[in-house]
C-alpha positions as CSV (number, residue, x, y, z in Angstrom):
1,M,0.0,0.0,0.0
2,D,1.2,3.5,-0.8
3,V,1.1,5.3,2.6
4,H,0.5,8.5,0.8
5,D,-2.6,7.2,-1.0
6,P,-5.6,8.9,0.9
7,T,-8.0,6.4,-0.5
8,D,-6.6,3.7,1.7
9,A,-7.1,5.8,4.9
10,I,-9.7,4.7,7.4
11,G,-10.5,8.2,8.4
12,P,-13.3,10.2,6.9
13,T,-13.1,11.1,3.2
14,R,-14.8,13.9,1.3
15,M,-18.2,12.9,0.1
16,A,-19.7,14.0,-3.2
17,P,-22.8,16.3,-3.0
18,T,-25.2,13.5,-3.8
19,A,-24.1,11.7,-0.7
20,H,-25.7,14.5,1.4
21,V,-29.2,14.0,0.0
22,S,-31.2,13.4,3.2
23,W,-33.0,10.1,3.5
24,R,-36.1,12.0,4.4
25,T,-36.1,13.9,1.0
26,D,-34.6,11.2,-1.2
27,G,-37.4,10.9,-3.7
28,L,-35.5,8.4,-5.9
29,A,-35.0,6.0,-3.1
30,L,-38.6,6.3,-1.9
31,T,-40.0,5.9,-5.4
32,L,-37.9,2.8,-6.3
33,G,-38.6,1.3,-2.9
34,L,-42.3,1.7,-3.3
35,L,-42.1,0.2,-6.8
36,A,-40.3,-2.9,-5.5
37,F,-42.9,-3.2,-2.7
38,G,-45.7,-2.8,-5.1
39,L,-44.4,-5.5,-7.4
40,H,-44.4,-8.1,-4.6
41,A,-47.6,-6.8,-3.1
42,L,-49.5,-7.4,-6.3
43,V,-48.8,-11.1,-6.4
44,A,-48.2,-12.0,-2.7
45,G,-51.6,-13.6,-2.1
46,R,-52.0,-15.4,-5.5
47,Y,-51.2,-19.0,-4.3
48,D,-51.5,-20.4,-0.8
49,V,-49.4,-20.8,2.4
50,F,-46.0,-22.3,1.8
51,R,-44.9,-25.5,3.7
52,D,-42.4,-23.6,5.9
53,E,-44.9,-20.8,6.5
54,L,-47.4,-23.3,7.9
55,Y,-44.6,-24.7,10.1
56,F,-43.7,-21.2,11.3
57,I,-47.3,-20.4,12.2
58,V,-47.5,-23.5,14.3
59,C,-44.2,-22.9,16.0
60,G,-45.2,-19.3,16.7
61,R,-48.3,-20.5,18.4
62,H,-45.9,-22.2,20.8
63,P,-43.8,-19.2,21.8
64,A,-40.2,-20.0,22.8
65,F,-36.8,-18.4,22.7
66,G,-35.8,-20.8,19.9
67,Y,-36.8,-23.9,17.9
68,I,-34.9,-26.9,16.6
69,D,-34.3,-25.4,13.1
70,Q,-34.6,-21.6,13.5
71,P,-34.5,-18.7,15.9
72,P,-37.8,-17.3,17.2
73,V,-38.6,-14.1,15.2
74,V,-40.0,-15.5,12.0
75,P,-42.3,-18.1,13.8
76,L,-43.6,-15.4,16.1
77,L,-44.1,-12.9,13.3
78,S,-45.8,-15.6,11.1
79,A,-48.3,-16.6,13.8
80,G,-49.1,-13.0,14.6
81,A,-49.6,-12.0,11.0
82,Y,-51.7,-15.0,10.1
83,A,-53.9,-14.4,13.1
84,L,-55.0,-11.1,11.4
85,G,-57.6,-12.7,9.2
86,Q,-55.7,-15.8,8.0
87,S,-54.7,-13.9,4.9
88,V,-51.8,-15.0,2.8
89,W,-51.2,-11.4,1.7
90,I,-51.0,-10.2,5.3
91,L,-48.8,-13.1,6.2
92,R,-46.3,-12.0,3.5
93,L,-46.5,-8.3,4.1
94,P,-43.2,-8.3,6.1
95,A,-41.5,-10.0,3.0
96,T,-42.9,-7.4,0.6
97,L,-41.7,-4.6,3.0
98,A,-38.2,-6.2,3.0
99,A,-38.2,-6.1,-0.8
100,G,-39.1,-2.4,-0.8
101,G,-36.6,-1.7,1.9
102,L,-33.7,-3.3,0.0
103,A,-34.4,-1.2,-3.1
104,W,-34.5,1.9,-0.9
105,L,-31.3,1.0,0.8
106,A,-29.5,0.3,-2.5
107,V,-30.1,3.9,-3.5
108,R,-29.0,5.3,-0.2
109,F,-25.8,3.1,-0.2
110,A,-24.9,4.3,-3.7
111,R,-25.4,7.9,-2.5
112,L,-23.1,7.2,0.4
113,L,-20.4,6.1,-2.1
114,G,-20.8,9.5,-3.8
115,A,-22.8,8.2,-6.8
116,G,-25.6,10.0,-8.5
117,A,-29.1,9.1,-9.5
118,V,-28.1,6.8,-12.4
119,A,-26.0,4.6,-10.2
120,G,-28.6,4.6,-7.5
121,A,-31.3,3.6,-9.9
122,G,-29.1,0.9,-11.4
123,A,-28.4,-0.5,-7.9
124,A,-32.1,-0.6,-7.0
125,L,-33.1,-2.1,-10.3
126,S,-30.5,-4.8,-9.9
127,V,-31.5,-5.9,-6.4
128,S,-35.2,-5.8,-7.4
129,I,-35.2,-7.8,-10.6
130,T,-32.7,-10.5,-9.9
131,P,-34.6,-13.8,-10.0
132,M,-33.1,-15.3,-6.9
133,L,-33.6,-12.1,-4.8
134,M,-37.2,-11.9,-6.1
135,G,-37.8,-15.5,-5.1
136,I,-36.4,-15.1,-1.6
137,V,-39.1,-12.5,-0.7
138,A,-41.9,-14.5,-2.4
139,T,-42.7,-16.1,0.9
140,L,-42.1,-15.2,4.6
141,N,-39.2,-17.4,5.6
142,T,-36.0,-17.1,7.6
143,T,-34.0,-16.1,4.5
144,T,-36.4,-13.2,3.6
145,F,-34.6,-10.6,5.7
146,D,-31.0,-11.7,5.0
147,P,-30.4,-9.5,1.9
148,L,-31.6,-6.4,3.7
149,A,-29.7,-7.2,6.9
150,W,-26.4,-8.1,5.3
151,T,-26.6,-5.0,3.1
152,S,-27.5,-2.8,6.1
153,I,-24.5,-4.2,8.0
154,A,-22.2,-3.4,5.1
155,W,-23.7,0.1,4.8
156,C,-23.0,0.7,8.5
157,L,-19.4,-0.3,8.2
158,A,-19.0,1.7,5.0
159,Y,-20.6,4.8,6.7
160,A,-18.3,4.5,9.7
161,I,-15.2,4.3,7.4
162,K,-16.5,7.1,5.1
163,T,-17.6,9.6,7.6
164,G,-15.6,8.8,10.8
165,D,-18.9,8.6,12.7
166,Y,-18.4,5.3,14.5
167,R,-21.6,5.5,16.5
168,V,-23.3,3.9,13.6
169,L,-21.6,0.6,14.6
170,W,-24.1,0.5,17.5
171,L,-26.9,0.3,14.9
172,C,-24.8,-2.4,13.1
173,G,-24.8,-4.4,16.3
174,V,-28.6,-4.1,16.7
175,I,-29.2,-5.2,13.1
176,A,-26.8,-8.2,13.5
177,G,-28.4,-9.3,16.7
178,L,-31.9,-9.1,15.2
179,D,-30.8,-11.0,12.1
180,L,-29.3,-13.7,14.3
181,E,-32.7,-14.0,15.9
182,I,-34.1,-14.6,12.4
183,K,-31.5,-16.9,10.8
184,Y,-28.1,-18.1,11.9
185,A,-26.6,-17.8,8.4
186,L,-25.4,-14.3,9.4
187,V,-22.4,-16.1,10.9
188,F,-21.1,-16.7,7.4
189,W,-21.3,-13.0,6.6
190,G,-19.8,-12.0,9.9
191,V,-16.8,-14.3,9.6
192,S,-16.3,-13.1,6.0
193,L,-16.4,-9.4,7.0
194,V,-13.7,-10.1,9.7
195,V,-11.6,-11.7,6.9
196,G,-12.1,-8.8,4.6
197,L,-11.3,-6.2,7.2
198,G,-8.4,-8.2,8.5
199,V,-6.5,-8.2,5.2
200,T,-7.1,-4.5,4.3
201,P,-6.0,-1.3,6.0
202,Q,-9.5,-0.9,7.3
203,R,-8.6,-3.5,10.0
204,Q,-7.9,-0.4,12.1
205,I,-11.6,-0.4,12.8
206,F,-11.0,-3.3,15.2
207,A,-9.4,-0.7,17.6
208,R,-12.7,1.3,17.8
209,R,-14.6,0.7,21.0
210,E,-17.9,1.4,19.2
211,L,-17.3,-1.8,17.1
212,W,-17.0,-3.9,20.2
213,Q,-19.9,-2.2,21.8
214,G,-21.9,-3.0,18.7
215,A,-20.7,-6.6,18.9
216,A,-21.8,-6.8,22.5
217,L,-25.3,-5.5,21.6
218,A,-25.5,-8.2,18.9
219,A,-24.5,-10.9,21.3
220,L,-27.0,-9.6,23.9
221,I,-29.9,-9.6,21.4
222,A,-29.0,-13.0,20.0
223,F,-28.3,-14.6,23.4
224,P,-31.8,-16.0,24.1
225,S,-31.8,-18.1,20.9
226,F,-28.3,-19.4,21.4
227,A,-29.1,-20.1,25.1
228,W,-32.1,-22.1,24.0
229,Q,-29.9,-24.1,21.5
230,A,-27.4,-24.7,24.3
231,V,-30.0,-26.0,26.7
232,H,-31.3,-28.4,24.1
233,G,-27.9,-29.7,23.1
234,F,-27.5,-27.5,19.9
235,P,-29.9,-29.5,17.7
236,F,-29.3,-27.0,14.9
237,L,-25.8,-28.4,14.4
238,E,-27.3,-31.9,14.1
239,L,-29.7,-30.4,11.5
240,A,-26.8,-28.8,9.6
241,A,-25.0,-32.1,9.4
242,A,-28.1,-33.8,8.1
243,A,-28.6,-31.2,5.4
244,R,-25.3,-32.1,3.8
245,D,-26.7,-35.6,3.1
246,K,-30.1,-34.2,1.9
247,N,-28.6,-31.6,-0.5
248,T,-27.6,-32.5,-4.0
249,D,-23.9,-32.8,-4.5
250,I,-22.9,-29.9,-6.7
251,S,-19.4,-29.2,-7.9
252,P,-17.9,-25.8,-7.4
253,L,-18.0,-25.1,-11.1
254,S,-21.7,-26.1,-11.4
255,F,-22.4,-23.9,-8.3
256,L,-20.7,-20.9,-9.9
257,L,-22.4,-21.4,-13.3
258,N,-25.8,-21.7,-11.5
259,Q,-25.1,-18.5,-9.7
260,L,-24.7,-16.7,-13.1
261,A,-28.1,-18.2,-14.1
262,V,-30.2,-17.5,-11.0
263,M,-28.8,-14.0,-10.6
264,N,-29.6,-13.1,-14.3
265,P,-26.6,-13.5,-16.7
266,F,-27.1,-10.0,-18.0
267,L,-26.6,-8.7,-14.5
268,A,-23.4,-10.6,-14.1
269,P,-21.3,-7.6,-15.4
270,V,-22.8,-5.5,-12.6
271,W,-22.0,-7.7,-9.6
272,L,-18.7,-8.7,-11.1
273,S,-17.9,-5.0,-11.4
274,G,-18.8,-4.8,-7.8
275,V,-16.2,-7.4,-7.0
276,V,-13.5,-5.7,-9.1
277,G,-14.5,-2.0,-8.7
278,P,-13.1,-1.3,-5.3
279,F,-9.7,-2.4,-6.4
280,V,-9.5,-0.1,-9.4
281,V,-11.8,2.9,-8.7
282,G,-10.0,5.3,-6.4
283,R,-12.9,6.5,-4.3
284,L,-14.1,2.9,-3.7
285,R,-10.7,1.6,-2.5
286,P,-11.4,2.0,1.2
287,F,-14.2,-0.5,0.8
288,R,-12.2,-3.4,-0.7
289,F,-13.0,-5.4,2.4
290,L,-16.5,-6.0,1.1
291,P,-15.7,-7.8,-2.2
292,I,-13.1,-9.8,-0.3
293,A,-15.8,-10.7,2.2
294,F,-18.1,-11.7,-0.6
295,V,-15.6,-14.0,-2.1
296,A,-14.7,-15.5,1.3
297,C,-18.4,-16.1,1.9
298,A,-18.8,-17.8,-1.4
299,A,-15.8,-20.1,-0.7
300,M,-17.3,-21.1,2.7
301,I,-20.7,-21.9,1.2
302,M,-19.2,-24.0,-1.6
303,A,-16.9,-25.8,0.9
304,T,-19.9,-26.7,3.1
305,H,-22.1,-27.8,0.1
306,G,-24.7,-25.0,0.7
307,K,-27.6,-24.4,-1.6
308,D,-27.6,-21.8,-4.3
309,Y,-29.6,-19.2,-2.3
310,Y,-27.2,-19.3,0.7
311,L,-25.0,-16.7,-1.0
312,A,-27.8,-14.5,-2.3
313,A,-27.8,-12.1,0.6
314,G,-24.3,-11.0,-0.3
315,Y,-25.1,-10.0,-3.9
316,P,-26.9,-6.7,-3.2
317,V,-23.7,-5.1,-1.9
318,M,-21.9,-6.2,-5.0
319,F,-24.7,-4.9,-7.2
320,I,-24.4,-1.5,-5.5
321,F,-20.7,-1.3,-5.9
322,G,-21.0,-2.5,-9.4
323,A,-23.5,0.1,-10.4
324,V,-21.3,2.8,-8.9
325,A,-18.2,1.5,-10.7
326,I,-19.9,1.1,-14.1
327,T,-21.3,4.7,-14.1
328,Q,-17.8,5.8,-13.2
329,W,-16.4,4.0,-16.3
330,A,-19.3,4.6,-18.7
331,R,-18.7,8.2,-19.6
332,R,-18.6,7.9,-23.4
333,V,-21.7,7.7,-25.6
334,V,-20.8,4.2,-26.8
335,A,-20.4,3.0,-23.2
336,R,-23.7,4.5,-22.2
337,A,-25.4,2.9,-25.2
338,V,-24.0,-0.5,-24.1
339,L,-25.2,0.2,-20.6
340,V,-28.7,0.9,-21.7
341,A,-28.8,-2.2,-24.0
342,G,-27.6,-4.3,-21.1
343,S,-30.3,-2.9,-18.8
344,V,-33.0,-3.7,-21.4
345,L,-31.7,-7.3,-21.8
346,A,-31.6,-7.8,-18.0
347,L,-35.1,-6.5,-17.6
348,S,-36.4,-8.7,-20.4
349,L,-34.8,-11.8,-19.0
350,S,-36.0,-11.2,-15.5
351,A,-39.5,-10.6,-16.8
352,A,-39.3,-13.9,-18.6
353,V,-38.0,-15.7,-15.5
354,S,-40.3,-14.0,-13.0
355,P,-43.1,-16.6,-13.2
356,L,-40.5,-19.1,-11.8
357,A,-39.7,-16.9,-8.9
358,L,-43.0,-15.1,-8.1
359,P,-46.6,-16.3,-8.3
360,V,-47.3,-14.3,-11.4
361,L,-49.3,-16.8,-13.5
362,P,-52.3,-19.0,-12.6
363,V,-51.1,-22.6,-12.1
364,P,-52.4,-24.1,-15.4
365,L,-50.6,-21.3,-17.3
366,L,-47.5,-21.8,-15.2
367,K,-47.3,-25.5,-16.1
368,G,-47.5,-24.7,-19.8
369,Y,-44.9,-22.0,-19.3
370,I,-42.5,-24.4,-17.6
371,D,-42.9,-27.0,-20.3
372,R,-41.8,-24.4,-22.9
373,F,-39.1,-22.9,-20.8
374,P,-35.7,-23.7,-22.4
375,V,-33.8,-24.2,-19.1
376,E,-34.5,-26.6,-16.3
377,P,-33.8,-25.2,-12.8
378,Q,-30.9,-26.9,-10.9
379,Q,-32.3,-29.4,-8.3
380,Q,-31.1,-28.4,-4.8
381,E,-32.3,-31.4,-2.9
382,K,-32.5,-35.1,-4.0
383,S,-36.1,-35.4,-3.0
384,F,-37.2,-32.6,-5.4
385,R,-36.8,-34.8,-8.4
386,G,-40.0,-35.6,-10.3
387,T,-41.8,-32.4,-9.2
388,V,-43.3,-30.4,-12.1
389,L,-43.5,-27.0,-10.4
390,P,-40.7,-25.2,-8.6
391,Q,-40.6,-26.2,-5.0
392,V,-41.6,-22.7,-3.8
393,F,-44.9,-23.1,-5.6
394,A,-45.5,-26.9,-5.3
395,D,-45.2,-26.5,-1.5
396,Q,-48.0,-23.9,-1.5
397,L,-50.6,-25.8,-3.6
398,G,-51.2,-29.3,-2.2
399,W,-51.8,-28.9,1.5
400,R,-55.5,-28.4,1.5
401,D,-55.9,-31.5,-0.6
402,F,-53.8,-33.4,1.9
403,V,-55.8,-32.2,4.8
404,A,-59.1,-33.0,3.1
405,Q,-57.9,-36.6,2.4
406,V,-56.8,-37.1,5.9
407,S,-60.0,-35.6,7.2
408,N,-62.0,-38.0,5.0
409,A,-60.0,-40.9,6.3
410,W,-60.6,-39.7,9.9
411,S,-64.3,-39.6,9.4
412,R,-64.2,-43.3,8.4
413,I,-62.8,-44.3,11.8
414,P,-65.6,-45.5,14.1
415,A,-66.7,-42.6,16.4
416,S,-66.0,-44.8,19.4
417,E,-62.4,-45.1,18.4
418,R,-61.6,-41.5,17.4
419,G,-61.2,-40.3,21.0
420,R,-58.4,-42.9,21.5
421,T,-56.7,-42.2,18.1
422,S,-53.9,-39.8,17.2
423,I,-52.6,-38.7,13.7
424,K,-48.9,-39.4,13.0
425,V,-47.2,-38.0,9.9
426,D,-43.7,-38.0,8.4
427,N,-42.7,-34.3,8.3
428,Y,-43.4,-30.9,9.6
429,G,-45.2,-29.7,6.5
430,E,-47.8,-32.4,6.8
431,A,-48.1,-31.9,10.5
432,A,-48.4,-28.1,10.3
433,A,-51.0,-28.3,7.5
434,L,-53.1,-30.5,9.7
435,D,-52.7,-28.2,12.6
436,V,-53.5,-25.0,10.6
437,Y,-56.2,-26.3,8.4
438,G,-57.5,-29.4,10.2
439,G,-59.1,-27.7,13.3
440,R,-62.5,-27.2,11.5
441,A,-62.6,-30.9,10.8
442,G,-62.1,-31.7,14.5
443,L,-58.7,-33.3,13.9
444,P,-56.4,-33.7,16.9
445,A,-53.0,-32.0,17.1
446,A,-50.7,-33.8,14.7
447,L,-47.8,-35.9,15.9
448,S,-44.4,-36.2,14.1
449,G,-40.8,-36.9,14.9
450,H,-39.6,-34.2,12.5
451,N,-37.7,-31.3,14.0
452,Q,-39.6,-29.2,16.4
453,Y,-42.5,-31.6,16.4
454,F,-40.3,-34.2,18.0
455,L,-39.7,-32.0,21.0
456,W,-43.4,-31.4,21.4
457,G,-43.8,-35.1,21.8
458,L,-47.3,-36.6,22.1
459,R,-48.8,-33.2,22.8
460,G,-50.9,-34.4,25.7
461,Q,-52.2,-37.5,23.9
462,N,-51.8,-41.2,24.9
463,P,-53.3,-43.0,21.9
464,A,-54.4,-46.6,21.6
465,N,-54.7,-46.2,17.8
466,L,-53.0,-44.2,15.2
467,L,-54.0,-42.7,11.8
468,V,-50.6,-42.9,10.0
469,V,-49.6,-41.2,6.8
470,Q,-46.5,-42.8,5.3
471,D,-45.0,-44.8,2.5
472,H,-44.8,-48.6,2.8
473,P,-47.8,-49.2,5.0
474,E,-46.7,-52.9,5.4
475,R,-44.0,-51.7,7.8
476,L,-46.7,-50.9,10.3
477,S,-47.8,-54.5,10.8
478,P,-45.4,-55.3,13.8
479,Y,-46.8,-52.3,15.6
480,C,-50.5,-52.7,15.0
481,Q,-53.1,-55.4,15.8
482,E,-54.9,-54.5,12.6
483,T,-54.0,-52.1,9.7
484,T,-56.4,-50.7,7.1
485,V,-55.5,-48.5,4.2
486,L,-58.2,-45.8,4.1
487,A,-56.8,-43.6,1.3
488,I,-53.8,-42.6,-0.8
489,T,-52.5,-39.0,-0.9
490,A,-52.8,-37.3,-4.2
491,S,-52.5,-33.7,-5.4
492,P,-51.4,-32.9,-8.9
493,D,-49.5,-29.8,-8.0
494,A,-47.8,-30.9,-4.8
495,M,-44.2,-32.1,-4.3
496,S,-43.8,-35.5,-5.8
497,Y,-42.8,-37.2,-2.6
498,E,-46.1,-36.1,-0.9
499,N,-48.1,-38.1,-3.4
500,G,-48.8,-41.8,-3.2
501,K,-48.5,-42.1,0.6
502,A,-50.9,-44.4,2.4
503,I,-53.3,-43.1,5.0
504,V,-53.5,-46.1,7.3
505,F,-55.7,-46.8,10.4
506,C,-53.5,-48.6,12.9
507,R,-56.0,-50.2,15.3
508,G,-54.7,-51.5,18.6
509,L,-51.1,-50.4,19.1
510,R,-48.9,-53.3,20.2
511,V,-46.3,-50.9,21.7
512,D,-46.4,-48.0,24.0
513,I,-45.7,-45.0,21.7
514,R,-44.3,-43.1,24.7
515,A,-41.5,-45.8,24.9
516,I,-40.6,-45.7,21.3
517,W,-40.9,-42.0,20.8
518,P,-37.1,-41.3,21.0
519,Q,-36.7,-43.7,18.0
520,L,-39.0,-41.4,15.9
521,K,-36.6,-38.4,16.1
522,A,-35.8,-37.0,12.6
523,Y,-33.8,-33.8,12.6
524,N,-33.3,-32.8,9.0
């Protein structure tokens, strides 16, 4: 490093006039944020409640400081939102707000870097139309808030380095703590930022007490969830180990090529410019730690065989830096023409792909669209094979059919036996669907050994009989005095592995289910 190069200094640097536009009066940021919010709000309620959303609702109805497979915020938020009229649109309102917030923040971040309206609009456009980022906020899930949170943390660090006002690191700590109460994946980003800062001159920030005070705030906010995990033996680590077997084995090259596809190939020059820009654009040099962190995060995710969306939360920062760098470079008429053409191509491709990320089309039209679509999405889990629709849609469309079929089978059980019968299913999706939709049919609370349901145990029941939903009904014979197959699950739009399961009445349990319950544990 040249010690005389002011762009490497950690102290405050001169900001361009655009950086001083107040967030209260930034009409561009507000307009683009509202447009992104409106895009998602228009389609948020088109399909039905997603598998994980059903599970979160049930978990949230059992308030706790943590759960087997996630921190508490999203379950509590889901249960509260769904209680307001059982509306899918209201349930997903926090996700649509996150989409709008990310677009707004992209403009504000670009302004912090001294960029003008063109770069700000380019950054907001990129984070709003990228297929993967659109899909992440299509449902309310633990990943929904990661792009906004990771970008906010990066903004806080950049703001502190840019202005010398390190008090913003307290806000950084609050955001980190809240995100850790939403999803533990922030650990990837946190470790990556430490690496990025550690190998650049900006490591001097580690000497600032505000950084450690922010870290203390993050730890304090996140403590209840980590304490819950500790008390229960850190089941999340067991889950993470199981996920490595569940996920499809993808080579690093295939992972990277898929990243180009799911992030929109025509937007690749933008985020790649974000990786390179801080090393070649003078005013961006103090922020080289961010692309280094992004690359480190990608390496960790590939090394641990993570899914394609695990890295998605890191892309908005790269899009923002890329938009700033490109507008710095594109000063000639020809370059601007290429920039406009690239933007049109990116918008066109994202519009073409949007039905695979958002519930834009009615299901019959979506099936035809998928049949004609030239590229088949990469399968992220082995169990997804054979499913026609993308998993984010298939797991919204079959649950009411499933509950109706189980309810019909339940009605065929003699009334004298129902009071002594419980319903046992394979996974939390099936169990949560029965808990959310089955109350009107008089179904008891569902039993399952899957994830949080295992910890809830028999839920106050001591059954003499079971209504079981599973493959291979013949395997129940050693446990039942009599087995009767009452129905077979079927829903044309559901995940393929949810179809063809037997709904079996197991009359007269030969074993005490309380004794064998530990054997039913399935953390995955």
